[in-house]
Phi, psi and omega in degrees: 000120173272140185222147171254128187250145173250129179233121180273153181210117170287170169301135183306330180287339183258344186283159174054055183297326181286349179269355181299138183102345178291328173225173179302149186305320183286347179262355183302313179301323178295323178294316180301317179294320180296318177301316181293320180300316181290324175300310184291326177297319178292319182296313183288346175279350181275128180294340182277351181265120181274311184223150172231121181251113179268117180261108192247142175296323179220095183306326181294327182288341181239021185302329182296339179291340176297337179294345180271005177090022179253156175265139183242128176230160180278145179294160181285179182298325177282112189269064176232160181298313182292328176295322177298317178296317180295323178296313178298319179300315181299319180294316181293317182289333176296324179281325182210095181297341183265012182283146163280127185244141179227150175250123184233139176285155186262017187234053182238066189289347177263004187302131171256140179302329180297323178293321178295317179299319179297318179297317180295321179294319179295318179297319179295319180295319178297317181295319180294317180295319179294322179294320179295317178296321179295318179295319179296318179294322180293324179293326180282327182228073184302329184292341182288340181079171182292139177261156178288135178276108185290346183263020180278352171229140180217157181215160175247119176283154176288176187293337176279345179083007183250324181264183180228133177256332182215135175231132183238144177226134180290165178307131178082352181263127177301140178295319177050060183290139179233038183293152185132194180304135177059035184295330178299315178296319182292321178293319178297317180295333180277358177107355178287147181265131177283127177285144189252351180299153183302308174047052187300324183278338177278339179269354188258077174277165187241105177247334187226167174302325176296321177297321179296319177298323180296313182289331175295325177290324176292324184111110182269167178286178190293330183287314178292321179299316180295320180296320181272359178058053177221164182298147177272130181267352182254150178295144180286000000 
């Protein structure tokens, strides 16, 4: 499954407010950038990712992220996370209405490309199985008409099971992002299917100092490792 991803990004000085105190105050923006760099490096290393659109509050403040092969656009007038995802979706779908589109958080510094590939494969398999079942049901009861394929949206819950790190939508299916408090429950209630593979590095976003300690134990990428002055556990 080839996918086009949307990644939102606040100004580094404003991002990850719950992570404040993990490093000195003047180093906080650098930490936010390092987390994003490792996330984007893993994403762009995946053969299944065609495009990455970074929707930024201030494109100039994150211009260096463009060196990782991502496109940077300014966020829309509505300054919310879900509005940023919808804006990115509209831009990607304008270029290719048949694209698989995904919404990904920018704070996954331990992410391995293999976990992302596994998630995409599971989502593709679920959609194919649901489509086959739908076709079989239609063949048995033609008068019933086509049924909605419930597996056209899928998501990955965070390691706590309450948040969402990745949301995927099939071609022609609205992304319908519900990020924010209890987003895993909201995405499930909206009809998206929760992916069940372990995906430890894709589920490990960083919102708090405890989350940062968790990803350091998993092994962070080279940018976060260099920022924290510790060995990198991931291949360069």
